[in-house]
C-alpha positions as CSV (number, residue, x, y, z in Angstrom):
1,M,-2.5,-47.7,-25.9
2,P,1.2,-48.6,-27.2
3,K,1.6,-48.3,-30.4
4,K,2.5,-51.5,-32.5
5,S,5.0,-52.2,-35.7
6,S,2.8,-53.6,-38.8
7,I,3.8,-54.9,-41.9
8,Y,1.6,-54.6,-45.2
9,H,1.7,-56.7,-48.4
10,F,0.2,-55.2,-51.5
11,P,-0.9,-57.5,-54.2
12,V,0.4,-56.1,-57.2
13,G,0.1,-59.5,-59.6
14,N,4.0,-60.4,-60.8
15,G,5.6,-57.6,-59.0
16,D,6.5,-56.3,-55.1
17,M,5.8,-53.6,-52.9
18,T,6.1,-54.1,-49.0
19,L,5.3,-50.8,-46.6
20,L,7.1,-51.3,-42.8
21,K,5.2,-49.1,-40.3
22,I,7.6,-49.0,-37.4
23,A,6.4,-48.1,-34.0
24,S,9.2,-46.2,-31.8
25,N,9.2,-43.3,-29.2
26,D,5.7,-43.0,-29.4
27,C,6.2,-42.1,-33.4
28,Y,5.8,-44.5,-36.6
29,F,8.5,-44.6,-39.2
30,Y,7.5,-45.3,-42.7
31,V,9.7,-47.7,-45.0
32,L,8.6,-49.1,-48.7
33,I,10.6,-51.4,-50.3
34,D,10.2,-51.7,-54.0
35,M,6.6,-50.5,-55.9
36,Y,4.4,-51.8,-58.8
37,I,1.9,-48.9,-59.3
38,R,0.2,-49.7,-62.2
39,Q,-2.3,-47.1,-63.7
40,S,-4.6,-50.0,-64.7
41,C,-5.0,-50.6,-60.4
42,T,-6.8,-47.5,-60.6
43,E,-9.4,-47.7,-63.0
44,K,-10.1,-51.7,-62.6
45,D,-12.4,-53.4,-60.3
46,D,-10.6,-56.6,-60.2
47,Q,-6.9,-55.2,-59.3
48,C,-6.3,-53.6,-55.5
49,N,-6.2,-49.7,-56.3
50,V,-2.7,-49.8,-54.4
51,L,-1.8,-46.2,-54.5
52,D,-4.9,-45.3,-52.7
53,E,-4.6,-47.8,-50.3
54,L,-0.8,-46.5,-49.7
55,H,-1.9,-42.8,-49.2
56,N,-4.8,-44.2,-46.6
57,L,-1.8,-45.9,-44.8
58,L,0.7,-42.7,-44.8
59,E,0.5,-39.8,-42.7
60,K,1.0,-36.4,-43.9
61,D,4.1,-34.1,-42.7
62,S,4.0,-30.4,-41.3
63,E,3.8,-29.4,-44.7
64,G,1.0,-31.1,-45.9
65,R,3.1,-33.8,-48.0
66,P,2.2,-37.4,-47.6
67,Y,5.7,-38.6,-47.0
68,L,8.2,-42.1,-46.5
69,D,10.5,-42.2,-44.1
70,A,12.7,-44.7,-46.5
71,L,12.0,-45.6,-49.7
72,V,14.3,-49.1,-50.9
73,L,14.3,-50.3,-54.2
74,T,16.1,-54.1,-54.0
75,H,16.4,-53.7,-58.0
76,P,15.5,-51.9,-60.9
77,D,13.1,-53.9,-63.0
78,K,9.1,-52.4,-64.0
79,D,7.8,-54.7,-61.2
80,H,9.7,-53.2,-58.3
81,I,9.9,-49.7,-59.8
82,G,6.4,-49.3,-61.5
83,G,5.1,-45.5,-60.8
84,Y,7.6,-44.0,-59.2
85,E,7.9,-41.4,-61.8
86,K,4.4,-40.3,-61.8
87,Y,3.6,-40.3,-58.3
88,F,6.8,-39.9,-56.0
89,Y,8.3,-36.7,-55.6
90,Q,11.9,-36.0,-57.3
91,G,13.9,-32.9,-57.0
92,S,15.2,-30.0,-54.2
93,P,12.7,-30.4,-51.1
94,G,12.1,-26.6,-51.3
95,D,10.7,-26.7,-54.9
96,Y,7.9,-29.5,-53.6
97,A,4.2,-28.4,-55.0
98,P,0.9,-29.8,-53.7
99,A,-1.0,-31.4,-56.4
100,K,-3.9,-30.0,-58.8
101,S,-7.6,-30.2,-57.5
102,G,-8.9,-33.6,-57.5
103,E,-5.0,-35.3,-57.9
104,K,-3.4,-36.9,-55.4
105,D,0.1,-35.2,-53.5
106,R,3.2,-36.6,-54.5
107,I,4.9,-38.6,-51.8
108,F,7.6,-36.9,-50.7
109,V,10.7,-39.2,-49.8
110,R,13.1,-38.1,-47.4
111,E,15.7,-41.3,-47.4
112,I,16.4,-43.4,-50.1
113,W,18.0,-46.5,-49.9
114,S,19.7,-48.3,-52.6
115,S,22.7,-50.0,-54.6
116,P,24.8,-48.9,-57.3
117,L,25.3,-52.4,-58.4
118,I,22.1,-53.1,-59.1
119,F,22.1,-50.7,-62.0
120,R,25.5,-51.5,-63.2
121,R,24.1,-54.9,-64.1
122,K,22.5,-55.0,-66.8
123,R,22.2,-57.3,-69.8
124,K,23.0,-55.0,-73.0
125,N,19.4,-55.9,-74.3
126,H,17.4,-55.7,-71.2
127,S,17.8,-51.3,-70.9
128,L,15.5,-49.2,-67.9
129,C,12.0,-48.6,-67.8
130,E,11.3,-44.3,-67.1
131,D,10.3,-45.3,-63.5
132,A,13.8,-46.5,-63.1
133,K,16.1,-43.5,-65.2
134,A,14.1,-40.9,-62.6
135,F,15.0,-43.0,-59.7
136,R,18.4,-43.5,-60.9
137,T,18.4,-39.4,-61.4
138,E,17.2,-38.6,-58.3
139,A,19.8,-40.8,-56.5
140,K,22.3,-39.5,-58.2
141,R,21.6,-36.1,-57.6
142,R,21.5,-36.9,-53.4
143,V,25.1,-38.6,-53.6
144,E,26.4,-35.4,-55.6
145,L,24.6,-33.1,-52.7
146,Y,27.0,-35.1,-50.1
147,R,29.8,-35.6,-52.3
148,E,30.0,-31.8,-52.6
149,S,29.2,-31.1,-48.4
150,K,30.4,-34.3,-47.0
151,S,27.5,-33.9,-44.6
152,I,23.9,-35.4,-44.3
153,G,21.7,-32.8,-45.7
154,P,17.6,-32.1,-45.1
155,E,15.2,-34.6,-45.8
156,G,14.5,-35.2,-49.2
157,D,17.8,-35.2,-50.1
158,R,19.0,-37.9,-47.7
159,I,20.4,-41.4,-49.1
160,R,22.4,-44.6,-48.1
161,L,23.9,-46.5,-50.6
162,I,23.7,-50.3,-49.7
163,G,27.5,-52.2,-51.2
164,E,29.7,-50.5,-52.9
165,D,30.3,-49.4,-56.4
166,I,32.9,-50.6,-58.4
167,D,36.6,-49.4,-58.8
168,G,36.5,-47.4,-55.7
169,K,33.6,-45.1,-57.5
170,T,32.4,-44.8,-53.7
171,D,35.4,-44.6,-51.8
172,D,35.1,-40.4,-51.2
173,I,31.7,-41.1,-49.7
174,L,32.0,-44.4,-47.0
175,D,29.9,-42.4,-44.9
176,I,27.2,-43.2,-46.8
177,V,27.6,-46.8,-47.9
178,Y,26.1,-49.3,-45.8
179,K,28.1,-52.6,-46.3
180,P,26.9,-56.5,-46.7
181,G,27.8,-57.7,-43.2
182,D,26.7,-54.4,-41.4
183,I,23.7,-54.1,-39.4
184,I,21.6,-51.0,-39.9
185,G,19.9,-49.3,-36.8
186,K,18.7,-46.2,-37.7
187,V,16.0,-44.4,-41.0
188,N,16.6,-41.2,-42.0
189,E,18.9,-40.1,-39.9
190,V,17.2,-42.0,-36.8
191,T,18.2,-44.6,-34.4
192,I,15.4,-46.7,-34.1
193,K,16.4,-49.0,-30.3
194,E,13.7,-51.4,-32.5
195,L,15.2,-52.1,-35.4
196,T,18.2,-54.4,-36.3
197,V,18.4,-54.9,-40.3
198,N,20.7,-57.1,-41.5
199,I,22.5,-56.6,-45.4
200,Y,23.3,-59.9,-47.1
201,G,22.9,-58.4,-50.5
202,P,23.7,-57.5,-53.3
203,L,27.1,-59.8,-53.1
204,S,30.2,-58.7,-54.7
205,D,31.5,-59.8,-58.4
206,D,34.1,-61.7,-57.1
207,E,31.8,-63.4,-54.9
208,F,30.3,-65.7,-58.3
209,E,32.0,-67.9,-60.2
210,D,30.9,-66.8,-63.8
211,S,29.8,-63.6,-65.4
212,E,26.6,-64.2,-66.7
213,A,25.3,-64.2,-63.1
214,L,26.1,-60.6,-62.6
215,D,22.6,-59.1,-63.8
216,K,20.2,-57.2,-61.5
217,N,18.1,-60.1,-61.0
218,R,20.6,-62.1,-59.3
219,S,22.2,-58.7,-57.7
220,S,19.4,-57.8,-55.8
221,V,19.6,-56.0,-52.2
222,I,19.2,-58.8,-50.1
223,L,17.9,-57.6,-46.5
224,R,16.0,-59.5,-43.2
225,W,14.3,-57.0,-40.8
226,G,14.5,-57.7,-37.5
227,I,12.1,-55.6,-35.6
228,A,11.0,-55.6,-31.6
229,S,7.7,-54.9,-30.3
230,H,7.3,-51.0,-29.4
231,G,9.9,-50.0,-26.5
232,Y,12.1,-53.6,-26.7
233,S,15.5,-53.6,-28.3
234,D,15.5,-57.7,-28.8
235,P,13.5,-58.4,-32.1
236,T,10.9,-61.1,-31.7
237,N,9.5,-60.2,-35.7
238,F,12.2,-61.6,-38.5
239,I,11.7,-60.7,-42.4
240,L,13.6,-61.6,-45.9
241,L,13.1,-59.3,-48.6
242,A,15.3,-60.3,-51.5
243,G,13.8,-58.8,-54.4
244,D,14.6,-61.3,-57.3
245,A,17.8,-63.0,-56.0
246,S,18.2,-65.9,-57.3
247,V,19.9,-69.5,-57.0
248,E,23.6,-68.4,-57.3
249,A,23.2,-65.7,-54.9
250,W,21.1,-68.3,-52.5
251,E,24.0,-71.2,-52.7
252,I,26.6,-68.2,-52.1
253,I,24.8,-66.8,-49.0
254,W,23.9,-70.4,-47.8
255,R,27.7,-71.1,-47.5
256,K,28.4,-68.4,-46.0
257,F,26.0,-68.8,-43.0
258,K,25.6,-72.7,-42.7
259,A,27.7,-72.1,-39.8
260,D,24.9,-70.0,-38.7
261,P,22.3,-70.7,-39.7
262,K,20.1,-68.6,-37.4
263,K,21.5,-65.3,-39.4
264,L,19.1,-66.4,-42.4
265,S,15.6,-67.4,-40.0
266,Y,12.8,-65.6,-40.7
267,D,8.8,-65.8,-39.7
268,L,8.0,-64.0,-43.3
269,L,9.5,-64.8,-46.4
270,L,8.9,-63.3,-49.4
271,A,9.1,-65.2,-51.8
272,P,12.3,-64.1,-54.2
273,H,11.4,-63.2,-57.8
274,H,7.8,-63.8,-57.2
275,C,7.9,-67.6,-56.7
276,S,10.2,-68.1,-59.2
277,W,11.8,-71.9,-60.0
278,H,15.0,-70.1,-60.8
279,T,15.5,-69.1,-56.8
280,L,16.0,-72.7,-56.4
281,S,17.1,-74.4,-59.8
282,H,19.8,-73.8,-62.0
283,D,17.0,-75.7,-64.2
284,S,14.4,-74.6,-66.5
285,Y,11.2,-75.8,-65.1
286,S,9.3,-75.8,-68.7
287,K,12.4,-77.6,-70.5
288,C,13.6,-80.0,-67.8
289,D,12.0,-83.5,-67.7
290,N,13.0,-83.5,-64.1
291,P,14.5,-80.1,-63.4
292,K,16.4,-80.6,-60.1
293,V,16.3,-78.1,-57.2
294,S,19.6,-76.8,-56.1
295,E,19.6,-78.1,-51.9
296,T,22.2,-75.4,-51.4
297,A,19.5,-72.7,-52.1
298,K,17.2,-74.4,-51.0
299,K,18.6,-74.6,-47.5
300,A,19.7,-70.9,-47.2
301,L,15.4,-70.2,-47.9
302,S,14.3,-73.0,-45.4
303,Q,15.2,-71.2,-42.1
304,A,11.8,-70.9,-41.0
305,R,11.1,-69.9,-37.4
306,N,7.8,-71.8,-35.4
307,G,4.6,-70.8,-37.7
308,A,6.5,-68.9,-40.4
309,V,4.6,-67.4,-43.2
310,I,5.9,-67.7,-47.0
311,L,4.2,-65.3,-49.5
312,S,4.1,-65.1,-52.9
313,S,3.5,-61.5,-54.6
314,S,2.4,-62.4,-57.6
315,D,-0.5,-63.8,-60.3
316,P,-2.7,-67.0,-59.2
317,I,-0.2,-69.9,-59.2
318,K,-1.8,-72.7,-61.3
319,D,-0.4,-76.2,-62.1
320,N,1.3,-75.5,-65.0
321,K,4.6,-74.7,-66.6
322,N,4.5,-70.7,-65.9
323,D,7.9,-69.1,-64.6
324,P,6.8,-67.0,-62.3
325,P,4.6,-67.8,-60.6
326,N,5.6,-71.6,-60.6
327,Y,3.6,-74.5,-59.3
328,G,7.5,-76.4,-58.4
329,A,8.5,-73.7,-56.4
330,K,5.0,-73.5,-54.7
331,K,5.3,-76.9,-53.7
332,E,8.7,-76.4,-52.3
333,Y,8.2,-73.7,-50.0
334,E,4.8,-75.4,-48.7
335,S,7.7,-78.0,-47.7
336,I,9.3,-75.9,-45.9
337,V,6.7,-74.5,-44.1
338,S,5.3,-77.6,-43.0
339,S,7.6,-78.5,-41.0
340,A,7.7,-75.3,-39.4
341,K,4.0,-75.4,-38.9
342,G,3.9,-72.4,-41.1
343,T,1.7,-71.6,-44.2
344,F,2.0,-70.5,-48.0
345,L,0.0,-67.7,-48.9
346,C,-0.3,-65.8,-52.8
347,L,-1.0,-62.3,-52.3
348,A,-3.9,-62.7,-55.3
349,D,-5.5,-65.4,-53.5
350,N,-5.9,-62.9,-50.7
351,V,-10.2,-61.9,-51.5
352,K,-12.2,-61.3,-49.7
353,N,-16.4,-62.4,-49.9
354,G,-18.0,-60.5,-52.3
355,E,-14.8,-58.7,-53.5
356,K,-12.9,-58.6,-57.4
357,A,-9.9,-57.4,-56.1
358,P,-7.4,-59.1,-53.6
359,S,-7.0,-56.6,-50.4
360,V,-3.6,-55.5,-49.4
361,L,-2.5,-58.1,-46.4
362,E,-1.3,-57.3,-43.1
363,Y,0.7,-58.0,-39.9
364,R,0.8,-56.6,-36.8
365,L,4.5,-57.3,-35.2
366,T,4.5,-58.2,-32.0
367,N,6.2,-59.2,-28.7
368,E,4.9,-63.0,-30.0
369,G,5.8,-62.7,-33.7
370,P,3.5,-61.0,-36.5
371,Q,0.0,-61.7,-35.8
372,K,-2.3,-61.5,-39.2
373,V,-4.8,-58.9,-38.8
374,S,-7.8,-59.5,-40.2
375,K,-10.5,-56.8,-41.5
376,T,-14.1,-56.6,-41.6
377,A,-15.4,-55.0,-44.9
378,A,-18.1,-52.1,-44.1
379,S,-21.3,-53.0,-46.8
380,G,-20.7,-51.4,-50.4
381,S,-16.7,-51.0,-49.7
382,T,-14.1,-52.3,-51.7
383,S,-10.4,-52.5,-50.9
384,S,-9.4,-49.0,-53.2
385,A,-11.8,-46.9,-51.1
386,K,-11.9,-48.0,-47.3
387,K,-10.0,-46.7,-44.8
388,R,-8.2,-49.2,-42.8
389,T,-8.5,-49.0,-38.5
390,A,-8.0,-50.4,-35.5
391,A,-11.1,-50.8,-34.8
392,T,-12.1,-53.3,-37.8
393,T,-9.4,-55.3,-36.7
394,T,-8.5,-58.5,-35.2
395,L,-5.7,-60.7,-34.4
396,I,-6.2,-64.2,-36.0
397,G,-4.0,-67.2,-36.3
398,H,-3.2,-69.3,-40.2
399,S,-6.3,-71.0,-38.5
400,G,-8.3,-69.2,-36.9
401,Q,-6.7,-68.9,-33.8
402,A,-4.3,-66.3,-32.0
403,I,-0.7,-66.7,-33.1
404,G,2.0,-67.4,-30.8
405,H,6.1,-67.7,-31.7
406,G,8.4,-69.9,-29.2
C-alpha cells in the first residue's frame, strides 16, 4: 500500500506543537514544528500526554534512538519550546546514551531549522526561558561546527538558518541560510520531490515601520508547507504555520503578495498566536469599546482554499475578553472559512466521548487535499496510552462525509 503523509496537531493549551510525517521514496520524514511539553501533561488525566503521543508516532533509527529528521522553531517563547531541554538530546551525536530503565530515551534531532533573528528580537524585560537557552546553545554548537569545517556534518550536527542575521554575522555561512522568498525542497539533506516550502518570515528589520514591532512574536518564522501525495511533485496540501506572527507582519506580507494571493493560499491554517486578537488588529480587545480589524492583515490570512480548516492551538475559546485565545478573533476566522465552505476548530475541543483530555488531531495529506482521520478508541484506553494504527482510522469530512478538494 502506498505511504501517505500526515499532519498531527497536539493539544497543548495555549501553545503550538505540530508534527509533519512526510511520505517520500517509500519512507517517512518526521518534522516537528514547535513544542510545548508540560510536565503536568504526564501527570494529569485532563491533559493529553503529548510526550507519549509523540514517541508513539516516531520511529527509531538503527541505534535505537527515537528521532526527528528536522525540528523547526518559529520563535523561542516557552509555549513553543517547552520541554526541549528535558526530552530532546543536545550535544555531540557520539555522546548519546540510552535512558535509564523506566524512562524515555531523549529524542534525537538530525537537523535544526531556526532563525538567529528570533533570538535577537526580544524585550529587555522578556528574558529567554531555560528551554530556549538550551536550544540556542545547541543551535550555536551546530553553527560553529559548520563554520569551522565549511561542510555539512553528520546527522545530529546539522542546522539550517531561516533568514540572515544582522550586521553580516551570517555572511560566511550563507550556504546553510535560507532567505525569505526561497523555496525549501529538502529535509536533513535529502531532496523530497513531494515537498515545497515557501519562506515568508522572519521579516527583515527594514520592513517594519517602527522598532516596537521588532519582538519575538512579530518576527516569527513563517512557512507555508506544500505537500504532494506520495510519488507526485505538485502539492495538493498547503499548510500555513506562522508561530505568533502579529498584525504588523501580516500587513507587510499582504502588501508583498496581494498581486499574487495564491502564494498565501492554504488548506490548513494554525491561527497565529493561539487565536489572538493581536494577529488581526492594532487595538486592544479588552480596552477598546469598538476594536477594529486590520483588513490588510485579515486579507493575508483569508486565502483559504475550498474546504479549508483553521485550527486554534489554545485553551477553550469563551465569549469573554480573554486574549489569547480571543472570541473576537474566532469570529473573524469563522467568517474566513465560511466563505470557503470550511471549518474552524479549537484543539481543546477535540475530546472524544468518555475521555477527559483532548486528543491529537490528525489529517491525512492526499491527492484530494487534507482528510481528517477519526480514530476509534479501544475500550478503557486513553489518548495518552493508545497506539495509533491505520486499522483504527477512517477518512471523514467535516460533516462526516469524505472530503474532496477541488
